[in-house]
C-alpha positions in Angstrom: -116.7 -93.6 102.3 -118.9 -96.1 104.5 -117.9 -98.4 106.9 -119.8 -101.6 104.8 -117.7 -100.0 101.8 -114.4 -100.1 103.9 -115.2 -103.7 105.1 -115.7 -104.6 101.5 -112.9 -102.6 99.9 -110.2 -104.1 102.5 -111.7 -107.8 102.2 -111.2 -107.6 98.5 -107.7 -105.8 99.1 -106.5 -108.8 101.4 -107.9 -111.2 99.1 -105.6 -110.3 96.5 -103.2 -110.0 99.2 -103.1 -113.3 100.3 -103.3 -114.7 96.7 -100.2 -112.9 96.4 -99.1 -115.2 99.8 -100.2 -118.4 97.9 -98.2 -117.2 94.4 -95.1 -116.9 96.6 -95.5 -120.2 98.8 -95.6 -121.4 94.6 -92.6 -119.8 93.4 -90.8 -121.3 96.7 -91.8 -124.8 95.5 -90.7 -124.6 92.2 -93.1 -123.1 90.2 -92.6 -120.2 88.0 -94.2 -116.6 87.3 -94.1 -113.5 88.7 -95.0 -111.9 91.9 -96.2 -108.5 91.5 -95.4 -105.8 94.3 -98.9 -105.0 96.1 -100.6 -101.6 98.2 -104.0 -101.3 99.6 -105.7 -99.5 96.8 -105.4 -95.7 97.7 -109.6 -95.2 98.3 -109.6 -97.2 100.9 -109.8 -96.0 104.4 -108.5 -97.3 107.4 -108.5 -101.2 108.0 -111.4 -102.4 110.2 -109.8 -103.4 113.1 -111.8 -107.2 112.6 -109.5 -107.3 109.9 -106.2 -106.5 111.7 -105.4 -110.2 112.9 -106.3 -110.9 109.4 -103.3 -108.9 107.5 -101.2 -109.1 110.4 -100.9 -112.7 109.9 -100.3 -112.3 106.3 -97.8 -109.9 106.6 -96.2 -112.2 109.1 -96.1 -115.0 106.1 -95.0 -112.4 104.0 -91.8 -111.6 106.3 -91.3 -115.1 106.6 -90.9 -116.1 103.0 -88.8 -113.1 102.3 -86.4 -114.4 105.1 -86.5 -117.8 103.3 -86.0 -116.1 99.9 -82.6 -114.1 101.0 -81.0 -117.4 102.8 -81.8 -119.3 99.0 -80.6 -115.9 97.2 -77.2 -115.9 99.4 -77.2 -119.7 99.0 -77.3 -119.1 94.6 -74.9 -116.2 94.9 -72.2 -118.0 96.5 -72.9 -121.1 94.6 -72.2 -118.7 91.2 -69.1 -117.2 93.0 -67.6 -120.6 93.4 -68.5 -121.9 89.6 -66.9 -118.5 88.5 -63.7 -119.2 90.4 -63.9 -123.1 89.1 -63.9 -121.9 85.6 -61.6 -119.4 86.0 -59.0 -122.3 87.7 -60.2 -124.4 84.8 -59.2 -121.8 82.0 -55.9 -121.1 83.6 -54.9 -125.2 83.8 -56.3 -125.3 80.2 -53.7 -122.0 79.2 -51.0 -124.0 80.5 -51.5 -127.3 79.1 -51.4 -125.6 75.8 -48.4 -123.4 76.3 -46.9 -126.4 77.7 -47.5 -128.6 74.2 -46.5 -125.9 72.6 -43.1 -125.4 74.2 
């Protein structure tokens, strides 16, 4: 593959990755959709040196988004545990009241 073909291929691959980063931002803002895993096409050669800063920036953005999503995931998990506990408590109270009424 030529240097020009590598550059063109990597530009297209980074454009695709950048669109994925934008979708992550949209989802974080309450949008809906899915994010497909991304990998550069296998037929690309090494990334051209002039594109390394852009690629690093995209990776940094994805790492930051992943960290934010992990925090949100933990908050949702904690909330679900709390809801489950409250539901169990309410169920026990209902059973107790029913047994008292029957007695």
